[in-house]
Structures are given as structure tokens and as C-alpha cells.
PDB file of N, CA, C, O and CB in Angstrom:
ATOM      1  N   UNK A   1     -78.956 -67.516   5.690  1.00  0.00           N
ATOM      2  CA  UNK A   1     -78.258 -68.778   5.611  1.00  0.00           C
ATOM      3  C   UNK A   1     -78.825 -69.724   6.666  1.00  0.00           C
ATOM      4  O   UNK A   1     -79.078 -69.309   7.797  1.00  0.00           O
ATOM      5  CB  UNK A   1     -76.735 -68.581   5.798  1.00  0.00           C
ATOM      6  N   UNK A   2     -79.022 -70.968   6.312  1.00  0.00           N
ATOM      7  CA  UNK A   2     -79.531 -71.954   7.249  1.00  0.00           C
ATOM      8  C   UNK A   2     -78.385 -72.819   7.726  1.00  0.00           C
ATOM      9  O   UNK A   2     -77.231 -72.599   7.360  1.00  0.00           O
ATOM     10  CB  UNK A   2     -80.639 -72.813   6.608  1.00  0.00           C
ATOM     11  N   UNK A   3     -78.711 -73.805   8.545  1.00  0.00           N
ATOM     12  CA  UNK A   3     -77.693 -74.761   8.984  1.00  0.00           C
ATOM     13  C   UNK A   3     -77.734 -76.002   8.093  1.00  0.00           C
ATOM     14  O   UNK A   3     -77.495 -77.113   8.567  1.00  0.00           O
ATOM     15  CB  UNK A   3     -77.907 -75.153  10.474  1.00  0.00           C
ATOM     16  N   UNK A   4     -78.031 -75.822   6.820  1.00  0.00           N
ATOM     17  CA  UNK A   4     -78.097 -76.882   5.830  1.00  0.00           C
ATOM     18  C   UNK A   4     -76.704 -77.478   5.600  1.00  0.00           C
ATOM     19  O   UNK A   4     -75.708 -76.755   5.569  1.00  0.00           O
ATOM     20  CB  UNK A   4     -78.686 -76.350   4.510  1.00  0.00           C
ATOM     21  N   UNK A   5     -76.649 -78.802   5.440  1.00  0.00           N
ATOM     22  CA  UNK A   5     -75.363 -79.458   5.165  1.00  0.00           C
ATOM     23  C   UNK A   5     -75.032 -79.293   3.671  1.00  0.00           C
ATOM     24  O   UNK A   5     -75.898 -78.990   2.850  1.00  0.00           O
ATOM     25  CB  UNK A   5     -75.408 -80.987   5.568  1.00  0.00           C
ATOM     26  N   UNK A   6     -73.760 -79.501   3.357  1.00  0.00           N
ATOM     27  CA  UNK A   6     -73.333 -79.418   1.956  1.00  0.00           C
ATOM     28  C   UNK A   6     -74.084 -80.442   1.088  1.00  0.00           C
ATOM     29  O   UNK A   6     -74.512 -80.083  -0.008  1.00  0.00           O
ATOM     30  CB  UNK A   6     -71.807 -79.646   1.847  1.00  0.00           C
ATOM     31  N   UNK A   7     -74.265 -81.710   1.528  1.00  0.00           N
ATOM     32  CA  UNK A   7     -75.002 -82.662   0.709  1.00  0.00           C
ATOM     33  C   UNK A   7     -76.474 -82.252   0.492  1.00  0.00           C
ATOM     34  O   UNK A   7     -77.030 -82.494  -0.579  1.00  0.00           O
ATOM     35  CB  UNK A   7     -74.941 -84.032   1.354  1.00  0.00           C
ATOM     36  N   UNK A   8     -77.092 -81.641   1.494  1.00  0.00           N
ATOM     37  CA  UNK A   8     -78.469 -81.160   1.326  1.00  0.00           C
ATOM     38  C   UNK A   8     -78.519 -80.055   0.281  1.00  0.00           C
ATOM     39  O   UNK A   8     -79.371 -80.055  -0.607  1.00  0.00           O
ATOM     40  CB  UNK A   8     -79.040 -80.651   2.669  1.00  0.00           C
ATOM     41  N   UNK A   9     -77.587 -79.112   0.405  1.00  0.00           N
ATOM     42  CA  UNK A   9     -77.533 -77.989  -0.545  1.00  0.00           C
ATOM     43  C   UNK A   9     -77.312 -78.492  -1.965  1.00  0.00           C
ATOM     44  O   UNK A   9     -77.971 -78.035  -2.899  1.00  0.00           O
ATOM     45  CB  UNK A   9     -76.414 -77.001  -0.157  1.00  0.00           C
ATOM     46  N   UNK A  10     -76.385 -79.432  -2.128  1.00  0.00           N
ATOM     47  CA  UNK A  10     -76.101 -79.970  -3.456  1.00  0.00           C
ATOM     48  C   UNK A  10     -77.325 -80.655  -4.048  1.00  0.00           C
ATOM     49  O   UNK A  10     -77.624 -80.477  -5.229  1.00  0.00           O
ATOM     50  CB  UNK A  10     -74.933 -80.949  -3.394  1.00  0.00           C
ATOM     51  N   UNK A  11     -78.050 -81.455  -3.223  1.00  0.00           N
ATOM     52  CA  UNK A  11     -79.241 -82.146  -3.713  1.00  0.00           C
ATOM     53  C   UNK A  11     -80.333 -81.143  -4.106  1.00  0.00           C
ATOM     54  O   UNK A  11     -80.960 -81.293  -5.154  1.00  0.00           O
ATOM     55  CB  UNK A  11     -79.772 -83.121  -2.644  1.00  0.00           C
ATOM     56  N   UNK A  12     -80.558 -80.138  -3.282  1.00  0.00           N
ATOM     57  CA  UNK A  12     -81.584 -79.151  -3.599  1.00  0.00           C
ATOM     58  C   UNK A  12     -81.221 -78.303  -4.808  1.00  0.00           C
ATOM     59  O   UNK A  12     -82.096 -77.952  -5.599  1.00  0.00           O
ATOM     60  CB  UNK A  12     -81.824 -78.259  -2.410  1.00  0.00           C
ATOM     61  N   UNK A  13     -79.943 -77.968  -4.965  1.00  0.00           N
ATOM     62  CA  UNK A  13     -79.510 -77.249  -6.162  1.00  0.00           C
ATOM     63  C   UNK A  13     -79.749 -78.098  -7.406  1.00  0.00           C
ATOM     64  O   UNK A  13     -80.190 -77.587  -8.436  1.00  0.00           O
ATOM     65  CB  UNK A  13     -78.022 -76.861  -6.056  1.00  0.00           C
ATOM     66  N   UNK A  14     -79.459 -79.392  -7.312  1.00  0.00           N
ATOM     67  CA  UNK A  14     -79.676 -80.307  -8.436  1.00  0.00           C
ATOM     68  C   UNK A  14     -81.157 -80.402  -8.777  1.00  0.00           C
ATOM     69  O   UNK A  14     -81.531 -80.340  -9.948  1.00  0.00           O
ATOM     70  CB  UNK A  14     -79.118 -81.703  -8.112  1.00  0.00           C
ATOM     71  N   UNK A  15     -82.000 -80.551  -7.760  1.00  0.00           N
ATOM     72  CA  UNK A  15     -83.432 -80.640  -8.008  1.00  0.00           C
ATOM     73  C   UNK A  15     -83.984 -79.355  -8.611  1.00  0.00           C
ATOM     74  O   UNK A  15     -84.816 -79.401  -9.518  1.00  0.00           O
ATOM     75  CB  UNK A  15     -84.164 -80.962  -6.720  1.00  0.00           C
ATOM     76  N   UNK A  16     -83.528 -78.216  -8.117  1.00  0.00           N
ATOM     77  CA  UNK A  16     -83.980 -76.940  -8.673  1.00  0.00           C
ATOM     78  C   UNK A  16     -83.565 -76.818 -10.141  1.00  0.00           C
ATOM     79  O   UNK A  16     -84.348 -76.361 -10.974  1.00  0.00           O
ATOM     80  CB  UNK A  16     -83.409 -75.760  -7.854  1.00  0.00           C
ATOM     81  N   UNK A  17     -82.351 -77.220 -10.450  1.00  0.00           N
ATOM     82  CA  UNK A  17     -81.897 -77.173 -11.840  1.00  0.00           C
ATOM     83  C   UNK A  17     -82.745 -78.089 -12.710  1.00  0.00           C
ATOM     84  O   UNK A  17     -83.095 -77.739 -13.837  1.00  0.00           O
ATOM     85  CB  UNK A  17     -80.416 -77.568 -11.940  1.00  0.00           C
ATOM     86  N   UNK A  18     -83.074 -79.271 -12.180  1.00  0.00           N
ATOM     87  CA  UNK A  18     -83.889 -80.237 -12.937  1.00  0.00           C
ATOM     88  C   UNK A  18     -85.268 -79.666 -13.244  1.00  0.00           C
ATOM     89  O   UNK A  18     -85.819 -79.924 -14.314  1.00  0.00           O
ATOM     90  CB  UNK A  18     -84.030 -81.557 -12.155  1.00  0.00           C
ATOM     91  N   UNK A  19     -85.826 -78.900 -12.323  1.00  0.00           N
ATOM     92  CA  UNK A  19     -87.166 -78.329 -12.524  1.00  0.00           C
ATOM     93  C   UNK A  19     -87.096 -76.889 -13.066  1.00  0.00           C
ATOM     94  O   UNK A  19     -88.116 -76.210 -13.179  1.00  0.00           O
ATOM     95  CB  UNK A  19     -87.953 -78.352 -11.199  1.00  0.00           C
ATOM     96  N   UNK A  20     -85.894 -76.445 -13.395  1.00  0.00           N
ATOM     97  CA  UNK A  20     -85.681 -75.119 -14.004  1.00  0.00           C
ATOM     98  C   UNK A  20     -86.246 -73.997 -13.136  1.00  0.00           C
ATOM     99  O   UNK A  20     -86.944 -73.103 -13.615  1.00  0.00           O
ATOM    100  CB  UNK A  20     -86.323 -75.066 -15.396  1.00  0.00           C
ATOM    101  N   UNK A  21     -85.922 -74.073 -11.840  1.00  0.00           N
ATOM    102  CA  UNK A  21     -86.310 -73.019 -10.893  1.00  0.00           C
ATOM    103  C   UNK A  21     -85.065 -72.567 -10.127  1.00  0.00           C
ATOM    104  O   UNK A  21     -84.054 -73.268 -10.086  1.00  0.00           O
ATOM    105  CB  UNK A  21     -87.423 -73.526  -9.902  1.00  0.00           C
ATOM    106  N   UNK A  22     -85.158 -71.414  -9.539  1.00  0.00           N
ATOM    107  CA  UNK A  22     -84.041 -70.842  -8.800  1.00  0.00           C
ATOM    108  C   UNK A  22     -83.906 -71.493  -7.423  1.00  0.00           C
ATOM    109  O   UNK A  22     -84.900 -71.675  -6.719  1.00  0.00           O
ATOM    110  CB  UNK A  22     -84.217 -69.325  -8.657  1.00  0.00           C
ATOM    111  N   UNK A  23     -82.690 -71.837  -7.046  1.00  0.00           N
ATOM    112  CA  UNK A  23     -82.406 -72.328  -5.699  1.00  0.00           C
ATOM    113  C   UNK A  23     -82.152 -71.149  -4.782  1.00  0.00           C
ATOM    114  O   UNK A  23     -81.265 -70.332  -5.032  1.00  0.00           O
ATOM    115  CB  UNK A  23     -81.193 -73.291  -5.698  1.00  0.00           C
ATOM    116  N   UNK A  24     -82.947 -71.063  -3.702  1.00  0.00           N
ATOM    117  CA  UNK A  24     -82.746 -70.069  -2.660  1.00  0.00           C
ATOM    118  C   UNK A  24     -82.768 -70.820  -1.338  1.00  0.00           C
ATOM    119  O   UNK A  24     -83.804 -71.361  -0.948  1.00  0.00           O
ATOM    120  CB  UNK A  24     -83.841 -68.930  -2.708  1.00  0.00           C
ATOM    121  N   UNK A  25     -81.651 -70.858  -0.655  1.00  0.00           N
ATOM    122  CA  UNK A  25     -81.518 -71.656   0.556  1.00  0.00           C
ATOM    123  C   UNK A  25     -82.575 -71.325   1.606  1.00  0.00           C
ATOM    124  O   UNK A  25     -83.041 -72.215   2.318  1.00  0.00           O
ATOM    125  CB  UNK A  25     -80.148 -71.460   1.141  1.00  0.00           C
ATOM    126  N   UNK A  26     -82.953 -70.068   1.708  1.00  0.00           N
ATOM    127  CA  UNK A  26     -83.930 -69.649   2.728  1.00  0.00           C
ATOM    128  C   UNK A  26     -85.340 -70.155   2.436  1.00  0.00           C
ATOM    129  O   UNK A  26     -86.227 -69.985   3.273  1.00  0.00           O
ATOM    130  CB  UNK A  26     -83.952 -68.133   2.832  1.00  0.00           C
ATOM    131  N   UNK A  27     -85.575 -70.769   1.282  1.00  0.00           N
ATOM    132  CA  UNK A  27     -86.884 -71.352   0.980  1.00  0.00           C
ATOM    133  C   UNK A  27     -87.135 -72.649   1.745  1.00  0.00           C
ATOM    134  O   UNK A  27     -88.253 -73.165   1.733  1.00  0.00           O
ATOM    135  CB  UNK A  27     -87.003 -71.610  -0.509  1.00  0.00           C
ATOM    136  N   UNK A  28     -86.114 -73.180   2.405  1.00  0.00           N
ATOM    137  CA  UNK A  28     -86.194 -74.497   3.039  1.00  0.00           C
ATOM    138  C   UNK A  28     -86.025 -74.382   4.549  1.00  0.00           C
ATOM    139  O   UNK A  28     -85.176 -73.641   5.044  1.00  0.00           O
ATOM    140  CB  UNK A  28     -85.130 -75.442   2.458  1.00  0.00           C
ATOM    141  N   UNK A  29     -86.857 -75.136   5.266  1.00  0.00           N
ATOM    142  CA  UNK A  29     -86.752 -75.247   6.713  1.00  0.00           C
ATOM    143  C   UNK A  29     -85.788 -76.361   7.034  1.00  0.00           C
ATOM    144  O   UNK A  29     -85.898 -77.452   6.474  1.00  0.00           O
ATOM    145  CB  UNK A  29     -88.132 -75.502   7.367  1.00  0.00           C
ATOM    146  N   UNK A  30     -84.848 -76.114   7.918  1.00  0.00           N
ATOM    147  CA  UNK A  30     -83.929 -77.147   8.383  1.00  0.00           C
ATOM    148  C   UNK A  30     -84.197 -77.376   9.852  1.00  0.00           C
ATOM    149  O   UNK A  30     -84.000 -76.478  10.671  1.00  0.00           O
ATOM    150  CB  UNK A  30     -82.439 -76.751   8.137  1.00  0.00           C
ATOM    151  N   UNK A  31     -84.645 -78.569  10.190  1.00  0.00           N
ATOM    152  CA  UNK A  31     -84.926 -78.914  11.582  1.00  0.00           C
ATOM    153  C   UNK A  31     -83.632 -78.970  12.375  1.00  0.00           C
ATOM    154  O   UNK A  31     -82.597 -79.394  11.862  1.00  0.00           O
ATOM    155  CB  UNK A  31     -85.671 -80.258  11.674  1.00  0.00           C
ATOM    156  N   UNK A  32     -83.697 -78.543  13.621  1.00  0.00           N
ATOM    157  CA  UNK A  32     -82.507 -78.597  14.485  1.00  0.00           C
ATOM    158  C   UNK A  32     -82.153 -80.058  14.778  1.00  0.00           C
ATOM    159  O   UNK A  32     -82.993 -80.949  14.657  1.00  0.00           O
ATOM    160  CB  UNK A  32     -82.748 -77.813  15.818  1.00  0.00           C
ATOM    161  N   UNK A  33     -80.918 -80.282  15.159  1.00  0.00           N
ATOM    162  CA  UNK A  33     -80.439 -81.621  15.465  1.00  0.00           C
ATOM    163  C   UNK A  33     -81.144 -82.232  16.691  1.00  0.00           C
ATOM    164  O   UNK A  33     -81.180 -83.454  16.837  1.00  0.00           O
ATOM    165  CB  UNK A  33     -78.937 -81.583  15.698  1.00  0.00           C
ATOM    166  N   UNK A  34     -81.693 -81.400  17.553  1.00  0.00           N
ATOM    167  CA  UNK A  34     -82.398 -81.911  18.722  1.00  0.00           C
ATOM    168  C   UNK A  34     -83.910 -81.964  18.550  1.00  0.00           C
ATOM    169  O   UNK A  34     -84.641 -82.163  19.520  1.00  0.00           O
ATOM    170  CB  UNK A  34     -82.069 -81.072  19.907  1.00  0.00           C
ATOM    171  N   UNK A  35     -84.378 -81.789  17.323  1.00  0.00           N
ATOM    172  CA  UNK A  35     -85.787 -81.867  17.014  1.00  0.00           C
ATOM    173  C   UNK A  35     -86.301 -83.294  17.211  1.00  0.00           C
ATOM    174  O   UNK A  35     -85.597 -84.258  16.909  1.00  0.00           O
ATOM    175  CB  UNK A  35     -86.042 -81.394  15.584  1.00  0.00           C
ATOM    176  N   UNK A  36     -87.512 -83.425  17.710  1.00  0.00           N
ATOM    177  CA  UNK A  36     -88.115 -84.759  17.893  1.00  0.00           C
ATOM    178  C   UNK A  36     -88.640 -85.285  16.564  1.00  0.00           C
ATOM    179  O   UNK A  36     -88.961 -86.468  16.452  1.00  0.00           O
ATOM    180  CB  UNK A  36     -89.262 -84.710  18.939  1.00  0.00           C
ATOM    181  N   UNK A  37     -88.732 -84.423  15.560  1.00  0.00           N
ATOM    182  CA  UNK A  37     -89.258 -84.835  14.239  1.00  0.00           C
ATOM    183  C   UNK A  37     -88.215 -84.495  13.174  1.00  0.00           C
ATOM    184  O   UNK A  37     -87.891 -83.324  12.976  1.00  0.00           O
ATOM    185  CB  UNK A  37     -90.639 -84.125  13.918  1.00  0.00           C
ATOM    186  N   UNK A  38     -87.702 -85.485  12.506  1.00  0.00           N
ATOM    187  CA  UNK A  38     -86.771 -85.329  11.391  1.00  0.00           C
ATOM    188  C   UNK A  38     -85.547 -84.469  11.731  1.00  0.00           C
ATOM    189  O   UNK A  38     -85.283 -83.493  11.029  1.00  0.00           O
ATOM    190  CB  UNK A  38     -87.493 -84.724  10.219  1.00  0.00           C
ATOM    191  N   UNK A  39     -84.798 -84.800  12.780  1.00  0.00           N
ATOM    192  CA  UNK A  39     -83.645 -83.982  13.169  1.00  0.00           C
ATOM    193  C   UNK A  39     -82.639 -83.805  12.038  1.00  0.00           C
ATOM    194  O   UNK A  39     -82.170 -84.773  11.439  1.00  0.00           O
ATOM    195  CB  UNK A  39     -82.953 -84.600  14.363  1.00  0.00           C
ATOM    196  N   UNK A  40     -82.322 -82.537  11.761  1.00  0.00           N
ATOM    197  CA  UNK A  40     -81.329 -82.219  10.744  1.00  0.00           C
ATOM    198  C   UNK A  40     -81.840 -82.206   9.313  1.00  0.00           C
ATOM    199  O   UNK A  40     -81.102 -81.817   8.407  1.00  0.00           O
ATOM    200  CB  UNK A  40     -80.232 -83.177  10.838  1.00  0.00           C
ATOM    201  N   UNK A  41     -83.071 -82.616   9.084  1.00  0.00           N
ATOM    202  CA  UNK A  41     -83.617 -82.677   7.715  1.00  0.00           C
ATOM    203  C   UNK A  41     -83.992 -81.276   7.221  1.00  0.00           C
ATOM    204  O   UNK A  41     -84.378 -80.416   8.012  1.00  0.00           O
ATOM    205  CB  UNK A  41     -84.860 -83.610   7.663  1.00  0.00           C
ATOM    206  N   UNK A  42     -83.877 -81.059   5.924  1.00  0.00           N
ATOM    207  CA  UNK A  42     -84.333 -79.846   5.262  1.00  0.00           C
ATOM    208  C   UNK A  42     -85.589 -80.192   4.475  1.00  0.00           C
ATOM    209  O   UNK A  42     -85.663 -81.268   3.882  1.00  0.00           O
ATOM    210  CB  UNK A  42     -83.223 -79.245   4.332  1.00  0.00           C
ATOM    211  N   UNK A  43     -86.574 -79.305   4.457  1.00  0.00           N
ATOM    212  CA  UNK A  43     -87.774 -79.553   3.690  1.00  0.00           C
ATOM    213  C   UNK A  43     -88.330 -78.253   3.124  1.00  0.00           C
ATOM    214  O   UNK A  43     -88.105 -77.171   3.666  1.00  0.00           O
ATOM    215  CB  UNK A  43     -88.817 -80.251   4.550  1.00  0.00           C
ATOM    216  N   UNK A  44     -89.062 -78.385   2.021  1.00  0.00           N
ATOM    217  CA  UNK A  44     -89.689 -77.230   1.419  1.00  0.00           C
ATOM    218  C   UNK A  44     -90.065 -77.514  -0.022  1.00  0.00           C
ATOM    219  O   UNK A  44     -89.822 -78.603  -0.540  1.00  0.00           O
ATOM    220  CB  UNK A  44     -88.773 -76.027   1.499  1.00  0.00           C
ATOM    221  N   UNK A  45     -90.670 -76.506  -0.670  1.00  0.00           N
ATOM    222  CA  UNK A  45     -91.060 -76.586  -2.064  1.00  0.00           C
ATOM    223  C   UNK A  45     -89.858 -76.298  -2.947  1.00  0.00           C
ATOM    224  O   UNK A  45     -89.143 -75.326  -2.707  1.00  0.00           O
ATOM    225  CB  UNK A  45     -92.207 -75.610  -2.370  1.00  0.00           C
ATOM    226  N   UNK A  46     -89.619 -77.112  -3.954  1.00  0.00           N
ATOM    227  CA  UNK A  46     -88.554 -76.852  -4.916  1.00  0.00           C
ATOM    228  C   UNK A  46     -88.846 -75.528  -5.613  1.00  0.00           C
ATOM    229  O   UNK A  46     -89.911 -75.349  -6.203  1.00  0.00           O
ATOM    230  CB  UNK A  46     -88.427 -78.016  -5.951  1.00  0.00           C
ATOM    231  N   UNK A  47     -87.913 -74.625  -5.542  1.00  0.00           N
ATOM    232  CA  UNK A  47     -88.095 -73.291  -6.134  1.00  0.00           C
ATOM    233  C   UNK A  47     -88.858 -72.344  -5.230  1.00  0.00           C
ATOM    234  O   UNK A  47     -89.064 -71.185  -5.589  1.00  0.00           O
ATOM    235  CB  UNK A  47     -88.814 -73.404  -7.451  1.00  0.00           C
ATOM    236  N   UNK A  48     -89.290 -72.819  -4.047  1.00  0.00           N
ATOM    237  CA  UNK A  48     -89.958 -71.961  -3.088  1.00  0.00           C
ATOM    238  C   UNK A  48     -91.419 -71.677  -3.393  1.00  0.00           C
ATOM    239  O   UNK A  48     -92.067 -70.937  -2.654  1.00  0.00           O
ATOM    240  CB  UNK A  48     -89.237 -70.692  -2.996  1.00  0.00           C
ATOM    241  N   UNK A  49     -91.946 -72.245  -4.460  1.00  0.00           N
ATOM    242  CA  UNK A  49     -93.321 -71.966  -4.860  1.00  0.00           C
ATOM    243  C   UNK A  49     -94.192 -73.206  -4.699  1.00  0.00           C
ATOM    244  O   UNK A  49     -93.898 -74.245  -5.290  1.00  0.00           O
ATOM    245  CB  UNK A  49     -93.367 -71.470  -6.310  1.00  0.00           C
ATOM    246  N   UNK A  50     -95.248 -73.114  -3.917  1.00  0.00           N
ATOM    247  CA  UNK A  50     -96.136 -74.276  -3.770  1.00  0.00           C
ATOM    248  C   UNK A  50     -96.619 -74.764  -5.133  1.00  0.00           C
ATOM    249  O   UNK A  50     -96.955 -73.977  -6.017  1.00  0.00           O
ATOM    250  CB  UNK A  50     -97.344 -73.926  -2.875  1.00  0.00           C
ATOM    251  N   UNK A  51     -96.643 -76.065  -5.269  1.00  0.00           N
ATOM    252  CA  UNK A  51     -97.151 -76.658  -6.494  1.00  0.00           C
ATOM    253  C   UNK A  51     -96.123 -77.324  -7.349  1.00  0.00           C
ATOM    254  O   UNK A  51     -96.476 -78.120  -8.220  1.00  0.00           O
ATOM    255  CB  UNK A  51     -97.815 -75.647  -7.281  1.00  0.00           C
ATOM    256  N   UNK A  52     -94.827 -77.027  -7.135  1.00  0.00           N
ATOM    257  CA  UNK A  52     -93.788 -77.663  -7.950  1.00  0.00           C
ATOM    258  C   UNK A  52     -93.557 -79.073  -7.425  1.00  0.00           C
ATOM    259  O   UNK A  52     -94.018 -80.039  -8.033  1.00  0.00           O
ATOM    260  CB  UNK A  52     -92.459 -76.835  -7.928  1.00  0.00           C
ATOM    261  N   UNK A  53     -92.857 -79.205  -6.314  1.00  0.00           N
ATOM    262  CA  UNK A  53     -92.565 -80.479  -5.686  1.00  0.00           C
ATOM    263  C   UNK A  53     -92.124 -80.209  -4.259  1.00  0.00           C
ATOM    264  O   UNK A  53     -91.207 -79.418  -4.035  1.00  0.00           O
ATOM    265  CB  UNK A  53     -91.479 -81.268  -6.475  1.00  0.00           C
ATOM    266  N   UNK A  54     -92.759 -80.850  -3.295  1.00  0.00           N
ATOM    267  CA  UNK A  54     -92.365 -80.701  -1.899  1.00  0.00           C
ATOM    268  C   UNK A  54     -91.401 -81.834  -1.580  1.00  0.00           C
ATOM    269  O   UNK A  54     -91.685 -82.999  -1.861  1.00  0.00           O
ATOM    270  CB  UNK A  54     -93.612 -80.714  -0.934  1.00  0.00           C
ATOM    271  N   UNK A  55     -90.274 -81.493  -1.000  1.00  0.00           N
ATOM    272  CA  UNK A  55     -89.229 -82.508  -0.796  1.00  0.00           C
ATOM    273  C   UNK A  55     -88.618 -82.359   0.590  1.00  0.00           C
ATOM    274  O   UNK A  55     -88.549 -81.262   1.144  1.00  0.00           O
ATOM    275  CB  UNK A  55     -88.127 -82.394  -1.882  1.00  0.00           C
ATOM    276  N   UNK A  56     -88.176 -83.487   1.135  1.00  0.00           N
ATOM    277  CA  UNK A  56     -87.393 -83.529   2.340  1.00  0.00           C
ATOM    278  C   UNK A  56     -86.032 -84.116   1.995  1.00  0.00           C
ATOM    279  O   UNK A  56     -85.942 -85.061   1.213  1.00  0.00           O
ATOM    280  CB  UNK A  56     -88.105 -84.348   3.446  1.00  0.00           C
ATOM    281  N   UNK A  57     -84.982 -83.564   2.571  1.00  0.00           N
ATOM    282  CA  UNK A  57     -83.634 -84.042   2.276  1.00  0.00           C
ATOM    283  C   UNK A  57     -82.903 -84.300   3.590  1.00  0.00           C
ATOM    284  O   UNK A  57     -82.809 -83.425   4.451  1.00  0.00           O
ATOM    285  CB  UNK A  57     -82.852 -83.016   1.397  1.00  0.00           C
ATOM    286  N   UNK A  58     -82.387 -85.525   3.724  1.00  0.00           N
ATOM    287  CA  UNK A  58     -81.649 -85.904   4.940  1.00  0.00           C
ATOM    288  C   UNK A  58     -80.344 -85.127   5.015  1.00  0.00           C
ATOM    289  O   UNK A  58     -79.908 -84.563   4.011  1.00  0.00           O
ATOM    290  CB  UNK A  58     -81.369 -87.431   4.969  1.00  0.00           C
ATOM    291  N   UNK A  59     -79.715 -85.088   6.178  1.00  0.00           N
ATOM    292  CA  UNK A  59     -78.434 -84.423   6.310  1.00  0.00           C
ATOM    293  C   UNK A  59     -77.364 -85.039   5.376  1.00  0.00           C
ATOM    294  O   UNK A  59     -76.388 -84.378   5.021  1.00  0.00           O
ATOM    295  CB  UNK A  59     -77.971 -84.492   7.763  1.00  0.00           C
ATOM    296  N   UNK A  60     -77.564 -86.297   4.993  1.00  0.00           N
ATOM    297  CA  UNK A  60     -76.621 -86.981   4.086  1.00  0.00           C
ATOM    298  C   UNK A  60     -76.925 -86.724   2.609  1.00  0.00           C
ATOM    299  O   UNK A  60     -76.157 -87.141   1.743  1.00  0.00           O
ATOM    300  CB  UNK A  60     -76.645 -88.483   4.349  1.00  0.00           C
ATOM    301  N   UNK A  61     -78.040 -86.039   2.307  1.00  0.00           N
ATOM    302  CA  UNK A  61     -78.383 -85.695   0.929  1.00  0.00           C
ATOM    303  C   UNK A  61     -79.368 -86.615   0.259  1.00  0.00           C
ATOM    304  O   UNK A  61     -79.594 -86.487  -0.944  1.00  0.00           O
ATOM    305  CB  UNK A  61     -77.172 -85.659   0.128  1.00  0.00           C
ATOM    306  N   UNK A  62     -79.967 -87.544   0.991  1.00  0.00           N
ATOM    307  CA  UNK A  62     -81.012 -88.414   0.410  1.00  0.00           C
ATOM    308  C   UNK A  62     -82.331 -87.643   0.378  1.00  0.00           C
ATOM    309  O   UNK A  62     -82.723 -87.044   1.380  1.00  0.00           O
ATOM    310  CB  UNK A  62     -81.170 -89.751   1.236  1.00  0.00           C
ATOM    311  N   UNK A  63     -83.016 -87.655  -0.764  1.00  0.00           N
ATOM    312  CA  UNK A  63     -84.237 -86.897  -0.880  1.00  0.00           C
ATOM    313  C   UNK A  63     -85.463 -87.787  -0.986  1.00  0.00           C
ATOM    314  O   UNK A  63     -85.408 -88.906  -1.497  1.00  0.00           O
ATOM    315  CB  UNK A  63     -84.160 -85.991  -2.063  1.00  0.00           C
ATOM    316  N   UNK A  64     -86.580 -87.251  -0.485  1.00  0.00           N
ATOM    317  CA  UNK A  64     -87.870 -87.949  -0.514  1.00  0.00           C
ATOM    318  C   UNK A  64     -88.937 -86.900  -0.793  1.00  0.00           C
ATOM    319  O   UNK A  64     -88.906 -85.804  -0.235  1.00  0.00           O
ATOM    320  CB  UNK A  64     -88.156 -88.721   0.843  1.00  0.00           C
ATOM    321  N   UNK A  65     -89.877 -87.245  -1.657  1.00  0.00           N
ATOM    322  CA  UNK A  65     -90.952 -86.308  -1.953  1.00  0.00           C
ATOM    323  C   UNK A  65     -92.299 -86.927  -1.622  1.00  0.00           C
ATOM    324  O   UNK A  65     -93.334 -86.286  -1.804  1.00  0.00           O
ATOM    325  CB  UNK A  65     -90.910 -85.880  -3.425  1.00  0.00           C
TER     326      UNK A  65
END
């Protein structure tokens, strides 16, 4: 389990469903709140497999690829 927020989890679950891949929370890196780069953001490959879509999701659930 990561320190992912509920909005991040919901967005990533939605994206995984859209691409018909399995959501596994441990596939995503969540930066700590004191990180100098993207504090609190989650990032990783949708479905955990390189080549699908690499996405970053803010703690509020906004996604960017």
C-alpha cells in the first residue's frame, strides 16, 4: 500500500479501466510531501507495463500524461 490519496486512486482506477488493464496500487510511485519534485504526486505506467501510457496524478486527482 502506498500513501496515495483517494482521488489519485480513483483516477488511476478509471484510467486502468479505460485501457482495459489491471489496477495495482504498487505499480505507482508516490512522492513524499517533502519532496523537492512533485510533492505528493503519483506516477507510473497505466497497468504497470511500459508502453501503455505514463501518467502523473496530483494529490487532488488531476492527471497528466
